[in-house]
Backbone bond lengths (Angstrom), bond angles and torsions (degrees), N, CA, C in turn:
res aa  C-N    CA-C-N  psi(-1)  N-CA   C-N-CA  omega(-1)  CA-C   N-CA-C  phi
1 M - - - 1.436 - - 1.533 111.95 -
2 F 1.326 117.01 -24.12 1.467 118.40 -178.11 1.521 112.23 -56.84
3 D 1.316 117.79 -38.49 1.472 119.67 179.73 1.529 111.08 -58.24
4 E 1.327 116.12 -39.00 1.467 120.08 178.04 1.527 110.74 -69.36
5 L 1.325 117.71 -39.99 1.474 121.45 175.98 1.527 110.44 -58.13
6 K 1.314 115.73 -49.16 1.469 121.43 -178.62 1.532 110.15 -62.12
7 K 1.314 116.14 -44.96 1.471 120.14 -179.29 1.531 110.63 -60.17
8 Q 1.324 117.28 -45.88 1.462 120.53 -178.79 1.532 111.92 -69.37
9 L 1.313 116.99 -38.67 1.465 120.30 177.48 1.528 110.53 -64.80
10 D 1.312 117.50 -46.19 1.469 120.98 178.40 1.528 111.33 -60.59
11 Y 1.314 116.24 -43.58 1.458 120.27 179.18 1.531 110.61 -60.80
12 S 1.308 116.62 -41.28 1.465 121.32 179.36 1.527 111.05 -62.55
13 I 1.319 116.63 -44.06 1.471 120.62 178.38 1.530 109.96 -62.36
14 E 1.312 116.59 -44.60 1.461 121.30 -175.60 1.529 113.33 -69.86
15 T 1.316 117.95 -31.19 1.465 119.75 -171.13 1.523 115.35 -105.45
16 N 1.310 118.28 -12.14 1.462 119.67 -178.39 1.524 111.88 -86.30
17 N 1.309 114.24 162.23 1.461 121.42 -174.99 1.525 112.65 -79.26
18 I 1.310 113.60 151.84 1.454 120.88 172.29 1.523 107.61 -95.09
19 I 1.310 115.63 129.61 1.464 121.87 174.81 1.525 106.40 -97.77
20 Q 1.325 117.58 130.39 1.465 121.05 -173.12 1.529 114.48 -92.46
21 A 1.332 118.18 -26.41 1.464 118.91 -173.19 1.516 110.34 -119.24
22 P 1.261 119.82 141.84 1.464 129.70 2.07 1.525 112.85 -78.63
23 F 1.347 117.12 -8.37 1.463 123.17 175.09 1.526 106.06 -153.73
24 S 1.300 117.10 164.80 1.470 120.30 -177.89 1.528 111.07 -75.62
25 Y 1.317 114.82 130.46 1.460 120.19 172.64 1.525 108.69 -153.56
26 I 1.316 115.59 161.16 1.454 121.19 -179.71 1.523 107.50 -98.22
27 N 1.308 115.45 124.71 1.458 121.17 -179.48 1.528 109.06 -90.70
28 C 1.323 116.84 101.96 1.466 121.75 -177.96 1.522 109.95 -110.83
29 N 1.293 115.69 116.10 1.468 121.64 174.42 1.518 108.43 -115.74
30 N 1.307 115.29 148.29 1.467 120.26 177.32 1.527 111.98 50.25
31 I 1.301 115.18 55.46 1.461 121.16 -176.19 1.525 111.55 -61.66
32 F 1.320 116.38 -44.73 1.463 120.56 -176.36 1.523 109.89 -105.80
33 D 1.343 115.20 146.12 1.461 117.10 176.75 1.531 108.85 -68.19
34 E 1.304 115.89 165.42 1.463 121.24 -170.25 1.527 113.34 -58.38
35 N 1.327 117.86 -42.21 1.474 120.27 -178.82 1.524 111.86 -65.82
36 V 1.312 116.53 -43.06 1.467 120.39 178.69 1.522 109.87 -65.60
37 Y 1.321 116.42 -41.98 1.463 120.61 179.79 1.535 111.06 -62.91
38 K 1.311 117.05 -43.45 1.468 120.45 178.35 1.526 110.96 -62.20
39 T 1.313 117.07 -40.42 1.460 120.61 177.72 1.527 110.61 -62.79
40 L 1.339 116.14 -42.34 1.471 119.31 176.97 1.523 111.17 -61.20
41 L 1.309 116.97 -44.62 1.469 120.42 179.29 1.526 111.73 -62.41
42 N 1.319 116.25 -41.92 1.462 120.34 -178.37 1.521 113.35 -70.28
43 T 1.310 116.80 -21.55 1.472 120.18 -179.04 1.520 112.00 -110.23
44 F 1.333 116.56 14.76 1.466 120.30 -179.89 1.522 109.40 -63.34
45 P 1.332 117.41 139.18 1.471 120.17 -179.81 1.529 112.11 -55.58
46 E 1.308 114.82 145.41 1.463 121.16 -178.20 1.526 110.63 -77.78
47 N 1.331 115.84 162.24 1.469 121.66 -176.57 1.517 113.43 -50.84
48 H 1.321 117.97 -41.22 1.466 119.54 -176.82 1.529 112.92 -66.21
49 E 1.344 117.68 -13.85 1.464 120.92 177.70 1.525 111.55 -76.59
50 F 1.340 116.75 -20.00 1.456 121.84 -179.80 1.520 108.09 -91.43
51 G 1.332 116.98 110.59 1.466 118.58 -177.43 1.502 111.44 -96.22
52 P 1.304 118.49 164.45 1.458 126.70 -3.10 1.529 113.61 -85.27
53 S 1.335 120.53 -27.77 1.459 120.44 -179.19 1.522 109.74 -155.98
54 T 1.318 115.65 135.96 1.470 119.70 176.83 1.520 111.32 -93.29
55 K 1.312 118.13 2.70 1.466 121.53 -177.51 1.526 113.07 -95.59
56 K 1.317 117.83 -11.58 1.464 120.83 -178.87 1.527 110.37 -85.34
57 N 1.321 115.36 145.27 1.463 120.49 174.49 1.523 109.79 -83.67
58 N 1.319 116.47 149.79 1.466 122.38 175.68 1.523 112.36 51.22
59 H 1.288 115.74 44.89 1.464 120.81 -179.12 1.523 108.47 -125.53
60 A 1.302 115.96 129.93 1.467 119.99 -179.30 1.525 110.24 -70.45
61 L 1.306 115.46 136.29 1.452 121.20 175.66 1.513 108.14 -109.64
62 S 1.298 115.57 148.06 1.454 117.85 178.01 1.519 109.39 -139.54
63 L 1.280 114.46 152.29 1.447 122.13 175.78 1.518 106.17 -139.76
64 K 1.308 116.14 111.20 1.464 121.52 -176.07 1.521 109.78 -105.68
65 I 1.310 114.73 161.62 1.461 120.25 178.92 1.522 109.92 -56.07
66 D 1.320 117.38 -43.11 1.463 120.57 -179.99 1.525 111.31 -62.16
67 D 1.328 116.93 -37.90 1.469 120.35 178.12 1.525 110.44 -62.15
68 L 1.310 115.95 -42.36 1.464 119.35 -179.98 1.522 111.30 -66.60
69 S 1.316 116.53 -37.33 1.458 120.90 -178.59 1.524 112.05 -68.86
70 R 1.341 116.75 -32.97 1.468 120.99 -178.92 1.519 112.98 -86.86
71 S 1.292 116.99 -6.51 1.457 121.80 -175.63 1.526 111.50 -64.43
72 D 1.334 114.99 155.04 1.470 119.76 172.95 1.524 110.28 -63.23
73 N 1.327 115.45 -33.95 1.459 121.55 175.61 1.524 106.85 -102.16
74 Y 1.302 116.54 115.72 1.461 118.38 -178.41 1.518 108.72 -82.68
75 Y 1.332 115.96 116.15 1.457 122.67 -178.09 1.524 109.74 -94.93
76 S 1.308 116.07 74.53 1.463 120.00 -172.50 1.521 112.74 -62.59
77 D 1.330 118.18 -40.64 1.466 119.53 -178.55 1.525 110.99 -64.26
78 Y 1.325 117.30 -43.13 1.461 120.38 178.64 1.524 111.19 -69.02
79 T 1.318 116.58 -38.95 1.471 120.10 178.40 1.524 109.90 -60.78
80 E 1.321 116.29 -49.43 1.466 120.25 -179.18 1.522 111.74 -66.31
81 L 1.326 117.36 -38.22 1.465 120.65 177.97 1.528 110.60 -64.36
82 M 1.323 117.64 -43.96 1.470 121.12 178.15 1.530 111.24 -63.41
83 K 1.317 116.60 -40.48 1.474 120.00 177.00 1.528 110.05 -62.07
84 Y 1.332 116.26 -43.12 1.456 119.90 -177.36 1.529 112.10 -66.10
85 I 1.343 117.31 -47.85 1.471 117.69 -177.73 1.522 112.28 -71.38
86 S 1.335 116.75 -9.23 1.462 121.59 174.15 1.525 112.13 -99.83
87 S 1.308 116.86 2.08 1.465 121.39 -172.87 1.529 113.18 -85.37
88 K 1.297 114.13 159.53 1.464 121.61 175.11 1.535 110.09 -63.18
89 E 1.324 116.23 -39.21 1.467 121.10 179.01 1.525 111.20 -57.00
90 F 1.327 117.25 -48.12 1.459 121.20 -179.28 1.529 110.83 -68.79
91 F 1.314 116.23 -41.31 1.466 121.23 178.13 1.526 110.45 -54.76
92 F 1.326 116.77 -49.13 1.461 119.55 -178.01 1.526 112.59 -71.70
93 K 1.299 117.51 -27.03 1.470 120.14 174.58 1.539 109.43 -63.49
94 V 1.326 116.75 -43.88 1.463 121.50 179.05 1.528 110.53 -68.47
95 I 1.321 116.92 -43.29 1.462 121.83 178.85 1.528 110.94 -59.00
96 K 1.316 115.16 -42.87 1.467 119.35 179.18 1.521 110.66 -64.41
97 K 1.312 116.80 -44.08 1.466 121.04 179.63 1.533 110.38 -61.37
98 L 1.318 117.41 -41.01 1.468 121.18 -179.09 1.534 112.22 -78.26
99 D 1.323 115.55 -5.48 1.465 121.76 178.31 1.536 111.91 58.69
100 I 1.327 115.45 45.67 1.465 119.98 176.84 1.532 111.19 -122.94
101 E 1.322 115.68 25.91 1.466 120.31 178.91 1.518 111.53 -59.19
102 D 1.332 117.37 -42.47 1.466 120.45 -179.47 1.519 111.41 -60.32
103 Y 1.323 116.41 -43.42 1.456 120.43 179.09 1.528 110.48 -61.05
104 I 1.294 116.66 -45.36 1.466 121.14 -178.02 1.523 110.50 -64.24
105 T 1.317 116.79 -49.66 1.465 119.15 -176.03 1.527 112.68 -74.10
106 R 1.319 117.96 -34.77 1.460 120.62 -177.17 1.529 112.39 -84.57
107 D 1.301 117.29 -54.83 1.462 120.97 -170.52 1.519 114.16 -84.52
108 L 1.295 118.07 -33.42 1.465 119.78 -177.57 1.516 113.25 -86.18
109 N 1.306 117.24 -13.47 1.472 119.81 179.81 1.516 112.88 -96.19
110 K 1.329 117.88 14.21 1.460 120.97 179.85 1.490 110.92 -75.50
């Protein structure tokens, strides 16, 4: 299913509008079709996967790729999706869409 997730996410980035104010961002709504979205919801990691505790108030929860990989339930779609949206490939896809490639290559590589 990850291939379908990636395809739909990429399509959303490529086809949605850029909002310029107050800063540039891509406005993506309804990224995944209904069947894919329902599958993601049904396979979402359970509360105990979010450490350290979901019972505390005002406490940050985190779910990392390593946590998903070590889980009793292997969440392959979420693991692969998290890897992809953290990847250089995805980063440059967004940079290209926002038309800030020159800034990234010129100013950040100094």
